[in-house]
RONU-382625 format. One record per residue: z, x, y of N, C-alpha, C in turn. Coordinates in steps of 0.02 Angstrom, whole numbers, plus 50000, padded with zeros to 5 digits. Each point is the difference from the previous one (the first is absolute). Example, Ala and Ser with C-alpha at 12.3 -4.5 7.8 and 13.67 -1.06 7.14 Angstrom:
# RONU-382625
503905066049716500004995550059500005004550060499644998250053500035004250059500374996150055
***
This chain:
# RONU-382625
506194979349456499435000050058500345002250059499845005850019500215002550073499514998450044500364998450062499584997850052500315004050059499605000850065500225000850052499594997250056500305000350064499514997050054499805003850049499384999950015499705003450053500074996050068500095001550067499874996850056499635003450033499424995150028499425002450052499854993850038500115002150068499714995250056500564994349997500715001449985500404993049989499984996349942499515001649960500004996549935500225004249939500254997749956500395002649940499614999049938499715004849969499574999049942500445003249926499974994849960500275001949941499485003749936500385005950001499625003949959500395001949930499645002949955500195002149924500025005650012500555004049949499995005949983499875000349927499515005249972499885001049927500045007749992500075001449935500095007950001499295002849968499915005050021499325002949970500005004649940499565002249959500095003449946500545004449999500015004550071500605006050010500674996950029500014993449994500634996650026500115000350073499455001150033499794999950080500044991950017500554997550048499984993450016499334999250053499674995049993499424999250037500024993950033499894998850069500104993350023499234996649990500214992949992499414996849973500184993650044499484998150061500004997650044499554993850015500134994250033499494995550005499484999450043499344997249991499405002650026500054996250064500544995350011500184997850078500235005450041500515003849973500205006350031499335005550034499565000749944499435002750026499584997950053499904993349986499654996250060500225001350062500685000750008500354999350056499965007750027500115004649950499855006050023499355003450015499394997349981499325000750003499594995250027500164994550053499584995649999499274999550019499815008250026499365000850024499595002749943499484998949994499395003949961499935005950020499895005749955499795007049996499405001050046499484994150000499475000250017500054999250086500614999150034500144999550070500135006150030499885005549967500075006650030500705002250003500484998749967500575001949992500314999649929500695002649988500135000249929500354994449985499864994450043500264992549982500714999350001500425003750007500754999549997500164997650077500564994949998500224999450074500375004750046500405003849958500205005850031500425005049962500305005250025500255006449957500634996249955500344995250023500464998349948499584996749942499434996550005499724997449955499715004649942499625005850032499935005249957500635002549966500575001450031500545001949969500184996649938499974992649998500204995849952499505000449947499424999950014499405000449959500085007149946500225004050030500115008049971500444998849947500494994950014500604999949940499874994349958499474997449985499584993449971499645002649944500154999149931499695004249943499244995049998500174993850003499564995449981500154992150031499364996950016500134993750033499734995149944500224992349993499854996549958500154992450024499694995749970500274993050024500684998149985500254995550047500564998550014500364997549919499484995049979500174998349914500195003749962499565004750008500205006449948500575002750009500295001550053500725002850007500414996049974500024994049979500324995949967500164999749933499535005549972499985000149925500495004549968500165000249935500395004549974499825006750003500305004550009500015007449988499295001149966500134998849924499365001849956499334997250028500064992650022499304997150016499735004850063500445000550046499665002950060499945007949977500295003549971499725006549993499284999349960500014995249954499254998849978499484998250046500224997350042499445000350065499875004550038500495005750018500065005750029499515004649954500074999249944499815005649950499204998850005499744993550022499344999449998499585004350039500305001750071499745004050043500345006450003500485001649968500295006150008500285002849924499665000549952500035000349937500585007249998499805005650029500265006849999500804999050020500194993850030500705000850025500484996449952499774996449956500334994549964499845001049924500564999349962499865002249916499684993549981
***
């Protein structure tokens, strides 16, 4: 299980790294990070991101999932990811 931390606005978020079909390392982040990056709804007339740093972080994250899912073994996490992204995982 490979992990990494992303920091935003003074808070550290534990993320996972999983490999795609092409052996590309993909960052899987908790939805709590997404909530911090985009606290505004898209209906409010903006893109929803707090600032440019939030946009930059989001561009590097492949997928957001529940914090509980991030604690699963790799094979179980990949099964969850595969449901929404079948072309990325065997």
